[in-house]
mmCIF file of the N, C-alpha and C atoms, coordinates in Angstrom:
data_MODEL
# 
_entry.id   MODEL 
# 
loop_
_atom_site.group_PDB 
_atom_site.id 
_atom_site.type_symbol 
_atom_site.label_atom_id 
_atom_site.label_alt_id 
_atom_site.label_comp_id 
_atom_site.label_asym_id 
_atom_site.label_entity_id 
_atom_site.label_seq_id 
_atom_site.pdbx_PDB_ins_code 
_atom_site.Cartn_x 
_atom_site.Cartn_y 
_atom_site.Cartn_z 
_atom_site.occupancy 
_atom_site.B_iso_or_equiv 
_atom_site.pdbx_formal_charge 
_atom_site.auth_seq_id 
_atom_site.auth_comp_id 
_atom_site.auth_asym_id 
_atom_site.auth_atom_id 
_atom_site.pdbx_PDB_model_num 
ATOM 1   N N  . MET A 1 1  ? 14.015  17.514 -36.145 1.00 0.00 ? 1  MET A N  1 
ATOM 2   C CA . MET A 1 1  ? 13.253  18.631 -36.857 1.00 0.00 ? 1  MET A CA 1 
ATOM 3   C C  . MET A 1 1  ? 14.169  19.721 -37.197 1.00 0.00 ? 1  MET A C  1 
ATOM 4   N N  . ASP A 1 2  ? 14.239  19.972 -38.379 1.00 0.00 ? 2  ASP A N  1 
ATOM 5   C CA . ASP A 1 2  ? 15.218  21.086 -39.039 1.00 0.00 ? 2  ASP A CA 1 
ATOM 6   C C  . ASP A 1 2  ? 14.649  22.398 -38.503 1.00 0.00 ? 2  ASP A C  1 
ATOM 7   N N  . ASN A 1 3  ? 15.388  23.402 -38.878 1.00 0.00 ? 3  ASN A N  1 
ATOM 8   C CA . ASN A 1 3  ? 14.929  25.030 -38.686 1.00 0.00 ? 3  ASN A CA 1 
ATOM 9   C C  . ASN A 1 3  ? 13.732  25.222 -39.475 1.00 0.00 ? 3  ASN A C  1 
ATOM 10  N N  . THR A 1 4  ? 13.713  24.988 -40.618 1.00 0.00 ? 4  THR A N  1 
ATOM 11  C CA . THR A 1 4  ? 12.303  25.212 -41.324 1.00 0.00 ? 4  THR A CA 1 
ATOM 12  C C  . THR A 1 4  ? 10.941  24.759 -40.794 1.00 0.00 ? 4  THR A C  1 
ATOM 13  N N  . SER A 1 5  ? 11.191  23.265 -40.330 1.00 0.00 ? 5  SER A N  1 
ATOM 14  C CA . SER A 1 5  ? 10.149  22.820 -39.763 1.00 0.00 ? 5  SER A CA 1 
ATOM 15  C C  . SER A 1 5  ? 9.732   23.551 -38.472 1.00 0.00 ? 5  SER A C  1 
ATOM 16  N N  . LYS A 1 6  ? 10.735  23.737 -37.644 1.00 0.00 ? 6  LYS A N  1 
ATOM 17  C CA . LYS A 1 6  ? 10.264  24.413 -36.534 1.00 0.00 ? 6  LYS A CA 1 
ATOM 18  C C  . LYS A 1 6  ? 9.647   25.767 -36.724 1.00 0.00 ? 6  LYS A C  1 
ATOM 19  N N  . VAL A 1 7  ? 10.176  26.581 -37.451 1.00 0.00 ? 7  VAL A N  1 
ATOM 20  C CA . VAL A 1 7  ? 9.578   28.006 -37.743 1.00 0.00 ? 7  VAL A CA 1 
ATOM 21  C C  . VAL A 1 7  ? 8.059   27.931 -38.234 1.00 0.00 ? 7  VAL A C  1 
ATOM 22  N N  . LEU A 1 8  ? 7.919   26.744 -39.276 1.00 0.00 ? 8  LEU A N  1 
ATOM 23  C CA . LEU A 1 8  ? 6.664   26.380 -39.832 1.00 0.00 ? 8  LEU A CA 1 
ATOM 24  C C  . LEU A 1 8  ? 5.721   26.266 -38.717 1.00 0.00 ? 8  LEU A C  1 
ATOM 25  N N  . PHE A 1 9  ? 6.034   25.057 -37.961 1.00 0.00 ? 9  PHE A N  1 
ATOM 26  C CA . PHE A 1 9  ? 5.430   24.617 -36.508 1.00 0.00 ? 9  PHE A CA 1 
ATOM 27  C C  . PHE A 1 9  ? 4.860   26.042 -35.717 1.00 0.00 ? 9  PHE A C  1 
ATOM 28  N N  . ALA A 1 10 ? 5.990   26.838 -35.415 1.00 0.00 ? 10 ALA A N  1 
ATOM 29  C CA . ALA A 1 10 ? 5.753   27.999 -34.399 1.00 0.00 ? 10 ALA A CA 1 
ATOM 30  C C  . ALA A 1 10 ? 4.973   29.069 -35.063 1.00 0.00 ? 10 ALA A C  1 
ATOM 31  N N  . ALA A 1 11 ? 4.917   29.095 -36.495 1.00 0.00 ? 11 ALA A N  1 
ATOM 32  C CA . ALA A 1 11 ? 4.026   30.230 -37.189 1.00 0.00 ? 11 ALA A CA 1 
ATOM 33  C C  . ALA A 1 11 ? 2.690   29.522 -36.979 1.00 0.00 ? 11 ALA A C  1 
ATOM 34  N N  . LEU A 1 12 ? 2.287   28.252 -37.031 1.00 0.00 ? 12 LEU A N  1 
ATOM 35  C CA . LEU A 1 12 ? 1.036   27.710 -37.113 1.00 0.00 ? 12 LEU A CA 1 
ATOM 36  C C  . LEU A 1 12 ? 0.358   27.786 -35.736 1.00 0.00 ? 12 LEU A C  1 
ATOM 37  N N  . VAL A 1 13 ? 1.402   27.522 -34.936 1.00 0.00 ? 13 VAL A N  1 
ATOM 38  C CA . VAL A 1 13 ? 0.748   27.469 -33.548 1.00 0.00 ? 13 VAL A CA 1 
ATOM 39  C C  . VAL A 1 13 ? 0.413   28.990 -32.909 1.00 0.00 ? 13 VAL A C  1 
ATOM 40  N N  . GLY A 1 14 ? 1.459   29.915 -33.382 1.00 0.00 ? 14 GLY A N  1 
ATOM 41  C CA . GLY A 1 14 ? 0.865   31.357 -33.020 1.00 0.00 ? 14 GLY A CA 1 
ATOM 42  C C  . GLY A 1 14 ? -0.065  31.645 -33.661 1.00 0.00 ? 14 GLY A C  1 
ATOM 43  N N  . ALA A 1 15 ? -0.382  31.393 -35.044 1.00 0.00 ? 15 ALA A N  1 
ATOM 44  C CA . ALA A 1 15 ? -1.795  31.857 -36.038 1.00 0.00 ? 15 ALA A CA 1 
ATOM 45  C C  . ALA A 1 15 ? -2.980  31.377 -35.029 1.00 0.00 ? 15 ALA A C  1 
ATOM 46  N N  . ALA A 1 16 ? -2.768  30.088 -34.507 1.00 0.00 ? 16 ALA A N  1 
ATOM 47  C CA . ALA A 1 16 ? -3.614  29.596 -33.883 1.00 0.00 ? 16 ALA A CA 1 
ATOM 48  C C  . ALA A 1 16 ? -4.183  30.188 -32.607 1.00 0.00 ? 16 ALA A C  1 
ATOM 49  N N  . ALA A 1 17 ? -2.962  30.447 -31.883 1.00 0.00 ? 17 ALA A N  1 
ATOM 50  C CA . ALA A 1 17 ? -3.039  30.983 -30.587 1.00 0.00 ? 17 ALA A CA 1 
ATOM 51  C C  . ALA A 1 17 ? -3.824  32.533 -30.834 1.00 0.00 ? 17 ALA A C  1 
ATOM 52  N N  . GLY A 1 18 ? -3.339  33.077 -31.737 1.00 0.00 ? 18 GLY A N  1 
ATOM 53  C CA . GLY A 1 18 ? -3.728  34.732 -31.948 1.00 0.00 ? 18 GLY A CA 1 
ATOM 54  C C  . GLY A 1 18 ? -5.356  34.684 -32.339 1.00 0.00 ? 18 GLY A C  1 
ATOM 55  N N  . ALA A 1 19 ? -5.744  33.533 -33.161 1.00 0.00 ? 19 ALA A N  1 
ATOM 56  C CA . ALA A 1 19 ? -6.965  33.340 -33.702 1.00 0.00 ? 19 ALA A CA 1 
ATOM 57  C C  . ALA A 1 19 ? -8.101  33.090 -32.585 1.00 0.00 ? 19 ALA A C  1 
ATOM 58  N N  . VAL A 1 20 ? -7.656  32.172 -31.566 1.00 0.00 ? 20 VAL A N  1 
ATOM 59  C CA . VAL A 1 20 ? -8.569  31.956 -30.501 1.00 0.00 ? 20 VAL A CA 1 
ATOM 60  C C  . VAL A 1 20 ? -8.585  33.063 -29.669 1.00 0.00 ? 20 VAL A C  1 
ATOM 61  N N  . ALA A 1 21 ? -7.376  33.703 -29.127 1.00 0.00 ? 21 ALA A N  1 
ATOM 62  C CA . ALA A 1 21 ? -7.438  34.916 -28.218 1.00 0.00 ? 21 ALA A CA 1 
ATOM 63  C C  . ALA A 1 21 ? -8.400  36.024 -28.954 1.00 0.00 ? 21 ALA A C  1 
ATOM 64  N N  . GLY A 1 22 ? -8.255  36.087 -30.296 1.00 0.00 ? 22 GLY A N  1 
ATOM 65  C CA . GLY A 1 22 ? -9.147  37.369 -30.713 1.00 0.00 ? 22 GLY A CA 1 
ATOM 66  C C  . GLY A 1 22 ? -10.463 36.898 -30.928 1.00 0.00 ? 22 GLY A C  1 
ATOM 67  N N  . ILE A 1 23 ? -10.830 35.844 -30.903 1.00 0.00 ? 23 ILE A N  1 
ATOM 68  C CA . ILE A 1 23 ? -12.200 35.217 -31.043 1.00 0.00 ? 23 ILE A CA 1 
ATOM 69  C C  . ILE A 1 23 ? -12.540 35.345 -29.340 1.00 0.00 ? 23 ILE A C  1 
ATOM 70  N N  . MET A 1 24 ? -12.142 34.957 -28.541 1.00 0.00 ? 24 MET A N  1 
ATOM 71  C CA . MET A 1 24 ? -12.557 35.077 -27.120 1.00 0.00 ? 24 MET A CA 1 
ATOM 72  C C  . MET A 1 24 ? -12.855 36.223 -26.505 1.00 0.00 ? 24 MET A C  1 
ATOM 73  N N  . LEU A 1 25 ? -11.719 37.202 -26.644 1.00 0.00 ? 25 LEU A N  1 
ATOM 74  C CA . LEU A 1 25 ? -11.787 38.673 -26.507 1.00 0.00 ? 25 LEU A CA 1 
ATOM 75  C C  . LEU A 1 25 ? -13.054 39.534 -27.268 1.00 0.00 ? 25 LEU A C  1 
ATOM 76  N N  . ALA A 1 26 ? -13.663 38.890 -28.257 1.00 0.00 ? 26 ALA A N  1 
ATOM 77  C CA . ALA A 1 26 ? -14.430 39.790 -29.232 1.00 0.00 ? 26 ALA A CA 1 
ATOM 78  C C  . ALA A 1 26 ? -15.805 39.781 -28.493 1.00 0.00 ? 26 ALA A C  1 
ATOM 79  N N  . PRO A 1 27 ? -16.330 40.970 -28.316 1.00 0.00 ? 27 PRO A N  1 
ATOM 80  C CA . PRO A 1 27 ? -17.688 41.077 -27.753 1.00 0.00 ? 27 PRO A CA 1 
ATOM 81  C C  . PRO A 1 27 ? -18.829 40.785 -28.647 1.00 0.00 ? 27 PRO A C  1 
ATOM 82  N N  . GLU A 1 28 ? -18.872 39.400 -28.480 1.00 0.00 ? 28 GLU A N  1 
ATOM 83  C CA . GLU A 1 28 ? -20.218 38.973 -29.342 1.00 0.00 ? 28 GLU A CA 1 
ATOM 84  C C  . GLU A 1 28 ? -20.862 37.849 -28.660 1.00 0.00 ? 28 GLU A C  1 
ATOM 85  N N  . SER A 1 29 ? -22.080 37.584 -29.146 1.00 0.00 ? 29 SER A N  1 
ATOM 86  C CA . SER A 1 29 ? -22.816 36.296 -28.641 1.00 0.00 ? 29 SER A CA 1 
ATOM 87  C C  . SER A 1 29 ? -22.161 35.107 -28.731 1.00 0.00 ? 29 SER A C  1 
ATOM 88  N N  . GLY A 1 30 ? -22.235 34.230 -27.831 1.00 0.00 ? 30 GLY A N  1 
ATOM 89  C CA . GLY A 1 30 ? -22.089 32.779 -27.775 1.00 0.00 ? 30 GLY A CA 1 
ATOM 90  C C  . GLY A 1 30 ? -22.177 32.229 -29.130 1.00 0.00 ? 30 GLY A C  1 
ATOM 91  N N  . THR A 1 31 ? -23.463 32.353 -29.794 1.00 0.00 ? 31 THR A N  1 
ATOM 92  C CA . THR A 1 31 ? -23.530 31.696 -31.005 1.00 0.00 ? 31 THR A CA 1 
ATOM 93  C C  . THR A 1 31 ? -22.462 32.269 -32.275 1.00 0.00 ? 31 THR A C  1 
ATOM 94  N N  . GLU A 1 32 ? -22.212 33.279 -32.153 1.00 0.00 ? 32 GLU A N  1 
ATOM 95  C CA . GLU A 1 32 ? -21.393 33.975 -32.925 1.00 0.00 ? 32 GLU A CA 1 
ATOM 96  C C  . GLU A 1 32 ? -20.036 33.642 -32.875 1.00 0.00 ? 32 GLU A C  1 
ATOM 97  N N  . THR A 1 33 ? -19.899 33.811 -31.556 1.00 0.00 ? 33 THR A N  1 
ATOM 98  C CA . THR A 1 33 ? -18.410 33.118 -31.032 1.00 0.00 ? 33 THR A CA 1 
ATOM 99  C C  . THR A 1 33 ? -18.107 31.656 -31.477 1.00 0.00 ? 33 THR A C  1 
ATOM 100 N N  . ARG A 1 34 ? -19.255 30.684 -31.329 1.00 0.00 ? 34 ARG A N  1 
ATOM 101 C CA . ARG A 1 34 ? -18.846 29.341 -31.792 1.00 0.00 ? 34 ARG A CA 1 
ATOM 102 C C  . ARG A 1 34 ? -18.614 29.348 -33.042 1.00 0.00 ? 34 ARG A C  1 
ATOM 103 N N  . LYS A 1 35 ? -19.540 30.105 -33.914 1.00 0.00 ? 35 LYS A N  1 
ATOM 104 C CA . LYS A 1 35 ? -19.525 29.828 -35.283 1.00 0.00 ? 35 LYS A CA 1 
ATOM 105 C C  . LYS A 1 35 ? -17.769 30.383 -35.789 1.00 0.00 ? 35 LYS A C  1 
ATOM 106 N N  . LYS A 1 36 ? -17.465 31.551 -35.132 1.00 0.00 ? 36 LYS A N  1 
ATOM 107 C CA . LYS A 1 36 ? -15.939 31.941 -35.517 1.00 0.00 ? 36 LYS A CA 1 
ATOM 108 C C  . LYS A 1 36 ? -14.893 30.817 -35.233 1.00 0.00 ? 36 LYS A C  1 
ATOM 109 N N  . VAL A 1 37 ? -15.136 30.252 -34.108 1.00 0.00 ? 37 VAL A N  1 
ATOM 110 C CA . VAL A 1 37 ? -14.317 29.311 -33.491 1.00 0.00 ? 37 VAL A CA 1 
ATOM 111 C C  . VAL A 1 37 ? -14.213 27.900 -34.630 1.00 0.00 ? 37 VAL A C  1 
ATOM 112 N N  . LYS A 1 38 ? -15.560 27.736 -34.914 1.00 0.00 ? 38 LYS A N  1 
ATOM 113 C CA . LYS A 1 38 ? -15.546 26.520 -35.819 1.00 0.00 ? 38 LYS A CA 1 
ATOM 114 C C  . LYS A 1 38 ? -14.859 26.756 -37.159 1.00 0.00 ? 38 LYS A C  1 
ATOM 115 N N  . LYS A 1 39 ? -15.043 28.201 -37.821 1.00 0.00 ? 39 LYS A N  1 
ATOM 116 C CA . LYS A 1 39 ? -14.524 28.493 -38.973 1.00 0.00 ? 39 LYS A CA 1 
ATOM 117 C C  . LYS A 1 39 ? -13.132 28.409 -38.838 1.00 0.00 ? 39 LYS A C  1 
ATOM 118 N N  . SER A 1 40 ? -12.735 29.022 -37.410 1.00 0.00 ? 40 SER A N  1 
ATOM 119 C CA . SER A 1 40 ? -11.018 29.196 -37.437 1.00 0.00 ? 40 SER A CA 1 
ATOM 120 C C  . SER A 1 40 ? -10.452 28.003 -37.474 1.00 0.00 ? 40 SER A C  1 
ATOM 121 N N  . ALA A 1 41 ? -11.160 26.802 -36.676 1.00 0.00 ? 41 ALA A N  1 
ATOM 122 C CA . ALA A 1 41 ? -10.564 25.313 -36.817 1.00 0.00 ? 41 ALA A CA 1 
ATOM 123 C C  . ALA A 1 41 ? -10.608 24.791 -37.881 1.00 0.00 ? 41 ALA A C  1 
ATOM 124 N N  . LYS A 1 42 ? -11.206 25.045 -38.788 1.00 0.00 ? 42 LYS A N  1 
ATOM 125 C CA . LYS A 1 42 ? -11.391 24.463 -40.133 1.00 0.00 ? 42 LYS A CA 1 
ATOM 126 C C  . LYS A 1 42 ? -10.294 25.281 -40.771 1.00 0.00 ? 42 LYS A C  1 
ATOM 127 N N  . LYS A 1 43 ? -10.108 26.499 -40.929 1.00 0.00 ? 43 LYS A N  1 
ATOM 128 C CA . LYS A 1 43 ? -8.798  27.088 -41.547 1.00 0.00 ? 43 LYS A CA 1 
ATOM 129 C C  . LYS A 1 43 ? -7.548  26.290 -40.859 1.00 0.00 ? 43 LYS A C  1 
ATOM 130 N N  . PHE A 1 44 ? -7.522  26.523 -39.685 1.00 0.00 ? 44 PHE A N  1 
ATOM 131 C CA . PHE A 1 44 ? -6.353  25.684 -38.938 1.00 0.00 ? 44 PHE A CA 1 
ATOM 132 C C  . PHE A 1 44 ? -5.952  24.340 -39.459 1.00 0.00 ? 44 PHE A C  1 
ATOM 133 N N  . LYS A 1 45 ? -7.048  23.603 -39.689 1.00 0.00 ? 45 LYS A N  1 
ATOM 134 C CA . LYS A 1 45 ? -6.894  22.284 -40.162 1.00 0.00 ? 45 LYS A CA 1 
ATOM 135 C C  . LYS A 1 45 ? -6.275  22.320 -41.559 1.00 0.00 ? 45 LYS A C  1 
ATOM 136 N N  . LYS A 1 46 ? -6.987  23.286 -42.236 1.00 0.00 ? 46 LYS A N  1 
ATOM 137 C CA . LYS A 1 46 ? -6.476  23.152 -43.815 1.00 0.00 ? 46 LYS A CA 1 
ATOM 138 C C  . LYS A 1 46 ? -5.044  23.525 -44.005 1.00 0.00 ? 46 LYS A C  1 
ATOM 139 N N  . ASP A 1 47 ? -4.801  24.781 -43.247 1.00 0.00 ? 47 ASP A N  1 
ATOM 140 C CA . ASP A 1 47 ? -3.275  25.208 -43.415 1.00 0.00 ? 47 ASP A CA 1 
ATOM 141 C C  . ASP A 1 47 ? -2.412  24.096 -42.743 1.00 0.00 ? 47 ASP A C  1 
ATOM 142 N N  . ALA A 1 48 ? -2.661  23.316 -41.536 1.00 0.00 ? 48 ALA A N  1 
ATOM 143 C CA . ALA A 1 48 ? -1.934  22.632 -41.012 1.00 0.00 ? 48 ALA A CA 1 
ATOM 144 C C  . ALA A 1 48 ? -1.763  21.423 -41.970 1.00 0.00 ? 48 ALA A C  1 
ATOM 145 N N  . THR A 1 49 ? -2.824  20.983 -42.676 1.00 0.00 ? 49 THR A N  1 
ATOM 146 C CA . THR A 1 49 ? -2.650  19.820 -43.651 1.00 0.00 ? 49 THR A CA 1 
ATOM 147 C C  . THR A 1 49 ? -1.876  20.200 -44.725 1.00 0.00 ? 49 THR A C  1 
ATOM 148 N N  . LYS A 1 50 ? -1.955  21.491 -45.294 1.00 0.00 ? 50 LYS A N  1 
ATOM 149 C CA . LYS A 1 50 ? -1.203  22.125 -46.390 1.00 0.00 ? 50 LYS A CA 1 
ATOM 150 C C  . LYS A 1 50 ? 0.588   21.885 -45.819 1.00 0.00 ? 50 LYS A C  1 
ATOM 151 N N  . SER A 1 51 ? 0.802   22.428 -44.722 1.00 0.00 ? 51 SER A N  1 
ATOM 152 C CA . SER A 1 51 ? 1.830   22.542 -44.234 1.00 0.00 ? 51 SER A CA 1 
ATOM 153 C C  . SER A 1 51 ? 2.586   21.182 -44.113 1.00 0.00 ? 51 SER A C  1 
ATOM 154 N N  . MET A 1 52 ? 1.850   20.280 -43.672 1.00 0.00 ? 52 MET A N  1 
ATOM 155 C CA . MET A 1 52 ? 2.245   18.748 -43.460 1.00 0.00 ? 52 MET A CA 1 
ATOM 156 C C  . MET A 1 52 ? 2.519   18.082 -44.830 1.00 0.00 ? 52 MET A C  1 
ATOM 157 N N  . GLU A 1 53 ? 1.625   18.586 -45.745 1.00 0.00 ? 53 GLU A N  1 
ATOM 158 C CA . GLU A 1 53 ? 1.943   17.936 -47.297 1.00 0.00 ? 53 GLU A CA 1 
ATOM 159 C C  . GLU A 1 53 ? 2.997   18.523 -47.800 1.00 0.00 ? 53 GLU A C  1 
ATOM 160 N N  . ASP A 1 54 ? 3.265   19.844 -47.549 1.00 0.00 ? 54 ASP A N  1 
ATOM 161 C CA . ASP A 1 54 ? 4.596   20.411 -47.992 1.00 0.00 ? 54 ASP A CA 1 
ATOM 162 C C  . ASP A 1 54 ? 5.929   19.735 -47.509 1.00 0.00 ? 54 ASP A C  1 
ATOM 163 N N  . LEU A 1 55 ? 5.590   19.679 -46.122 1.00 0.00 ? 55 LEU A N  1 
ATOM 164 C CA . LEU A 1 55 ? 7.024   19.076 -45.263 1.00 0.00 ? 55 LEU A CA 1 
ATOM 165 C C  . LEU A 1 55 ? 6.966   17.564 -45.738 1.00 0.00 ? 55 LEU A C  1 
ATOM 166 N N  . ALA A 1 56 ? 6.165   16.906 -46.092 1.00 0.00 ? 56 ALA A N  1 
ATOM 167 C CA . ALA A 1 56 ? 6.367   15.335 -46.559 1.00 0.00 ? 56 ALA A CA 1 
ATOM 168 C C  . ALA A 1 56 ? 6.977   15.694 -48.025 1.00 0.00 ? 56 ALA A C  1 
ATOM 169 N N  . GLU A 1 57 ? 6.586   16.333 -48.926 1.00 0.00 ? 57 GLU A N  1 
ATOM 170 C CA . GLU A 1 57 ? 7.038   16.652 -50.304 1.00 0.00 ? 57 GLU A CA 1 
ATOM 171 C C  . GLU A 1 57 ? 8.696   16.773 -50.114 1.00 0.00 ? 57 GLU A C  1 
ATOM 172 N N  . LYS A 1 58 ? 9.061   17.759 -49.267 1.00 0.00 ? 58 LYS A N  1 
ATOM 173 C CA . LYS A 1 58 ? 10.305  18.177 -49.101 1.00 0.00 ? 58 LYS A CA 1 
ATOM 174 C C  . LYS A 1 58 ? 10.942  17.057 -48.527 1.00 0.00 ? 58 LYS A C  1 
ATOM 175 N N  . GLY A 1 59 ? 10.625  16.215 -47.624 1.00 0.00 ? 59 GLY A N  1 
ATOM 176 C CA . GLY A 1 59 ? 11.019  15.120 -47.077 1.00 0.00 ? 59 GLY A CA 1 
ATOM 177 C C  . GLY A 1 59 ? 11.626  14.019 -48.064 1.00 0.00 ? 59 GLY A C  1 
ATOM 178 N N  . ASN A 1 60 ? 10.420  13.833 -49.078 1.00 0.00 ? 60 ASN A N  1 
ATOM 179 C CA . ASN A 1 60 ? 10.503  12.821 -49.928 1.00 0.00 ? 60 ASN A CA 1 
ATOM 180 C C  . ASN A 1 60 ? 11.678  13.036 -51.077 1.00 0.00 ? 60 ASN A C  1 
ATOM 181 N N  . GLU A 1 61 ? 11.829  14.557 -51.251 1.00 0.00 ? 61 GLU A N  1 
ATOM 182 C CA . GLU A 1 61 ? 12.875  15.175 -52.159 1.00 0.00 ? 61 GLU A CA 1 
ATOM 183 C C  . GLU A 1 61 ? 14.224  14.801 -51.690 1.00 0.00 ? 61 GLU A C  1 
ATOM 184 N N  . VAL A 1 62 ? 14.312  15.347 -50.229 1.00 0.00 ? 62 VAL A N  1 
ATOM 185 C CA . VAL A 1 62 ? 15.670  14.828 -49.616 1.00 0.00 ? 62 VAL A CA 1 
ATOM 186 C C  . VAL A 1 62 ? 15.813  13.365 -49.886 1.00 0.00 ? 62 VAL A C  1 
ATOM 187 N N  . MET A 1 63 ? 14.913  12.697 -49.345 1.00 0.00 ? 63 MET A N  1 
ATOM 188 C CA . MET A 1 63 ? 15.308  11.095 -49.711 1.00 0.00 ? 63 MET A CA 1 
ATOM 189 C C  . MET A 1 63 ? 15.682  10.483 -50.920 1.00 0.00 ? 63 MET A C  1 
ATOM 190 N N  . ASP A 1 64 ? 14.906  11.231 -51.887 1.00 0.00 ? 64 ASP A N  1 
ATOM 191 C CA . ASP A 1 64 ? 15.253  10.839 -53.330 1.00 0.00 ? 64 ASP A CA 1 
ATOM 192 C C  . ASP A 1 64 ? 16.762  11.412 -53.972 1.00 0.00 ? 64 ASP A C  1 
ATOM 193 N N  . GLY A 1 65 ? 17.309  12.403 -53.224 1.00 0.00 ? 65 GLY A N  1 
ATOM 194 C CA . GLY A 1 65 ? 18.415  12.979 -53.532 1.00 0.00 ? 65 GLY A CA 1 
ATOM 195 C C  . GLY A 1 65 ? 19.256  11.836 -52.624 1.00 0.00 ? 65 GLY A C  1 
ATOM 196 N N  . ILE A 1 66 ? 19.218  11.529 -51.543 1.00 0.00 ? 66 ILE A N  1 
ATOM 197 C CA . ILE A 1 66 ? 20.187  10.681 -51.034 1.00 0.00 ? 66 ILE A CA 1 
ATOM 198 C C  . ILE A 1 66 ? 20.236  9.310  -51.847 1.00 0.00 ? 66 ILE A C  1 
ATOM 199 N N  . LYS A 1 67 ? 18.719  8.742  -52.201 1.00 0.00 ? 67 LYS A N  1 
ATOM 200 C CA . LYS A 1 67 ? 19.114  7.372  -52.485 1.00 0.00 ? 67 LYS A CA 1 
ATOM 201 C C  . LYS A 1 67 ? 19.846  7.695  -54.204 1.00 0.00 ? 67 LYS A C  1 
ATOM 202 N N  . LYS A 1 68 ? 19.556  8.663  -54.663 1.00 0.00 ? 68 LYS A N  1 
ATOM 203 C CA . LYS A 1 68 ? 20.508  8.925  -56.037 1.00 0.00 ? 68 LYS A CA 1 
ATOM 204 C C  . LYS A 1 68 ? 21.817  8.933  -55.731 1.00 0.00 ? 68 LYS A C  1 
ATOM 205 N N  . LYS A 1 69 ? 22.380  9.468  -54.640 1.00 0.00 ? 69 LYS A N  1 
ATOM 206 C CA . LYS A 1 69 ? 23.905  9.696  -54.364 1.00 0.00 ? 69 LYS A CA 1 
ATOM 207 C C  . LYS A 1 69 ? 24.344  8.344  -53.799 1.00 0.00 ? 69 LYS A C  1 
ATOM 208 N N  . THR A 1 70 ? 23.623  7.804  -53.168 1.00 0.00 ? 70 THR A N  1 
ATOM 209 C CA . THR A 1 70 ? 23.914  6.281  -52.561 1.00 0.00 ? 70 THR A CA 1 
ATOM 210 C C  . THR A 1 70 ? 24.005  5.212  -53.964 1.00 0.00 ? 70 THR A C  1 
ATOM 211 N N  . ASP A 1 71 ? 22.995  5.367  -54.620 1.00 0.00 ? 71 ASP A N  1 
ATOM 212 C CA . ASP A 1 71 ? 23.209  4.602  -55.913 1.00 0.00 ? 71 ASP A CA 1 
ATOM 213 C C  . ASP A 1 71 ? 24.497  4.893  -56.806 1.00 0.00 ? 71 ASP A C  1 
ATOM 214 N N  . SER A 1 72 ? 24.496  6.107  -56.969 1.00 0.00 ? 72 SER A N  1 
ATOM 215 C CA . SER A 1 72 ? 26.070  6.478  -57.717 1.00 0.00 ? 72 SER A CA 1 
ATOM 216 C C  . SER A 1 72 ? 27.114  6.144  -57.004 1.00 0.00 ? 72 SER A C  1 
ATOM 217 N N  . ILE A 1 73 ? 27.280  6.219  -55.844 1.00 0.00 ? 73 ILE A N  1 
ATOM 218 C CA . ILE A 1 73 ? 28.526  5.706  -55.031 1.00 0.00 ? 73 ILE A CA 1 
ATOM 219 C C  . ILE A 1 73 ? 28.473  4.325  -54.935 1.00 0.00 ? 73 ILE A C  1 
ATOM 220 N N  . ILE A 1 74 ? 27.361  3.323  -55.131 1.00 0.00 ? 74 ILE A N  1 
ATOM 221 C CA . ILE A 1 74 ? 27.483  1.767  -55.189 1.00 0.00 ? 74 ILE A CA 1 
ATOM 222 C C  . ILE A 1 74 ? 27.839  1.575  -56.650 1.00 0.00 ? 74 ILE A C  1 
ATOM 223 N N  . ASN A 1 75 ? 27.413  2.333  -57.491 1.00 0.00 ? 75 ASN A N  1 
ATOM 224 C CA . ASN A 1 75 ? 27.909  1.678  -58.847 1.00 0.00 ? 75 ASN A CA 1 
ATOM 225 C C  . ASN A 1 75 ? 29.036  2.031  -59.432 1.00 0.00 ? 75 ASN A C  1 
ATOM 226 N N  . ALA A 1 76 ? 29.576  3.269  -58.515 1.00 0.00 ? 76 ALA A N  1 
ATOM 227 C CA . ALA A 1 76 ? 30.897  3.642  -59.194 1.00 0.00 ? 76 ALA A CA 1 
ATOM 228 C C  . ALA A 1 76 ? 32.109  2.732  -58.754 1.00 0.00 ? 76 ALA A C  1 
ATOM 229 N N  . GLN A 1 77 ? 31.864  1.899  -57.659 1.00 0.00 ? 77 GLN A N  1 
ATOM 230 C CA . GLN A 1 77 ? 32.441  0.788  -57.192 1.00 0.00 ? 77 GLN A CA 1 
ATOM 231 C C  . GLN A 1 77 ? 32.719  -0.404 -57.806 1.00 0.00 ? 77 GLN A C  1 
# 
């Protein structure tokens, strides 16, 4: 896991932990708290999915670059 991935993962975990702590410490009814937890979970899922898509895209770009370099080395011989 490279540094970008580690930072991204840490940011997501930190955001989730902060959201959960904020919701659990809020002086609201159980119904309202459950609504907020559900909303936060959906947002976390959306953000995590986007981050994973970005990471996969970056990985594909790196692999394409490696393939091009490998092809150019093989063809140069």
